[in-house]
N, C-alpha and C positions, 0 to 999 in steps of 0.2 A: 242670582241671580242664576240658575247652569244654565237650562237651555237661550237657545238664540233662534232670529230669524235663519231662512232655507236660502229669500234669494241673492244673486248676485249685486243685480239691479232691482230698485227699485220697483218701476213697473211692472214685472212679476212679484213681489208681495202678494201675498195673501193674508186674509183673517187673521190664518194662524198666526204667520204674522207677524203682527198686525198689534193681538191680541200679545205673546210672550213679551215685546216693547213696550207698553204699555203698562203690564206687567212691571217692569223694567223704571220706568218713567215714573210712575207713580212716589217707589220706593228710594228713586236716585232725587226727587222732587222733594223728598223730606227731608229730606241732608242739607237745601241750602242753606235755611238760614248756621248751620254751621261750617259751609261752607265761606259764604259773608266774616262770616265771623275769622274763622282762618286767615280771611285775606287780608280782613283790617289788620290782621296784626302779623303782616306783612310794614306796615307802618310804622311801629313800633321803633325808632331808632331811627328816619328814616327822615334830616330835618331842614336838607335844601337850603343851608341859607337861615329856613327860618330863627327863631328865635327858639321852641317849639317844639318838634317831632310832627311828623303828622295824627298819629294816633293822639297824638295828643291834645292837638289840635281839633284831633273829629270830636272825642269825648270832654272835650273843654267844650264846645259849640252846643252839644245831645243837653251839656249837663247846662247849663244856661237856658234851656228851651225849656228841660224837662225844673228848672229849678222855677221858671219866670210860669207855669199853670198851663204851655203845650199840650195839646192831644198824645198821645203814643206814637200814631200817626207820623208828623207831626218831629218828632223826636228821629223818629226812624231814623229821618230824612235828613237831618240833619248831624247824625253821628255814621252817617252814610256821605253824604256830601259830595266830602274829596275824595271815595273808596278808589277816582279814577285815576286817581294820580301816577299808579305803578305803572300804567298798557296804557292811558291814555294819556300823555305828558304835554298832546296841544288839546285836548279837549275831553279833561277828568269831565267839567259837567253831565259834556253826551252818555257816560262810560254808570257812572252815576245812574242818571237821569231814566237810562240802559234796562238799571236792574230792576229799581223801584217802580216803573212802568206801568205793569201786569198787577202790582200790590194798596199801591194809593189813588187819593183825589189826582186828579185829572189840573189842580189849584196847587198842591202840595211836587207836583211830576214835573210843572210851567217849573217852579220854582226851583228847582233842582235844576232842572234843566237849565236854566238860565243864570247859575247867581254867578259865572264864570262871566262872567261884560256885568253886573251891575258889584260884584264888588273890585272890578278892575275902576272901576269914582275912586275908588282909595291911593289908588295909584299906577295906571293909565299912563300919565300924566309925566310919570316918571322915567316912562319907558321911552316917550317921545311917541302914545298916542291922544285917542280921541277920553276923556275922563270919561265924557259925559253917551258914552257909546248905552249910554242902556237910556238914554231922549229919544231913540229907535218904535221905544213901547210904552210912550208915554197914553199910549190908550188903552194898554193891555188892565182886565181887568187886576191882575196880580202882581201890573206893576208898583203898587204900593208893599203889596204883601214881601215879596220882590228883596225888593228896596230895607224893610224892618229886619228880617231876615239875614240882612250882607253885617247893617250896621249893630243891630240886637246882643247877633252871637255868634257868627262868620268873620268880620271883621273882630270883634273885641279878643277872638279866641288863641290871644299869645301871649297868655299870660305867664312865663316861667312860674310864678306865686299860688296862682290861682286853687282853691283844690276841688279836681271835679272829681269823680264818679267814677268807678273800676267800670273795666264794659264785664263786668259778668255781675253791674245794673242791669246794664242794657239789653240782655243776650235771653229774658223775656220777655221783653217786648218785642222783641225782632225775636222774636218766634210769636208773638198774635200778630201782623205786621203779614208776614211772611206764609201763614196755616196755611191759605188758598187766596189765590188771584182774586183777584175785583174784573179783569178786565185780559181776556187773554183769547185768541182765538180762539183754545180748549176747557173753555167753556163749558159748553154744549159736553163733548165727549166725554167728561167731567163729572156732569150733572146726568148722563147715562148713564154711566159705568157705574156711580155709586145709590141709582135707581133700584 
């Protein structure tokens, strides 16, 4: 788009300005799956000391979930659970959860957001930390599901010999999950624009 809003301070913006911005936003938002795929590719070759690189780990986690019969939303969560590693070195689950939040169920969002604490069961004690930190959530409805996610898919996804599906296999799933947000403050505006 070549048109641009004319304000220099948001308080001076007019409806015409916001119509231009909204139109550009719609086109930009439609490209979100492609940007996510580009960011996932940044994990290729980034081992961080692990037996497999971060992209392989992500693909392996998603492949294991898919082969276990999980639905597309869950598989996409498995694929993206560590996408925040590059920018959120100290809070990578929060980054992944923030990206997924508008598009997934509250249950899957919570699982991704908390998976780092639950995954710590396998290694925190080797770092002088409390491996039972996840117990603070023992009464949460997603407690057992998050334990299962880590045990079956995330913690098991460091096998250099495992045959994962390629990233291209997951692209259509990613596009479907990110086609339209389920939870966003902008949903009403989107509905009005499409009416």
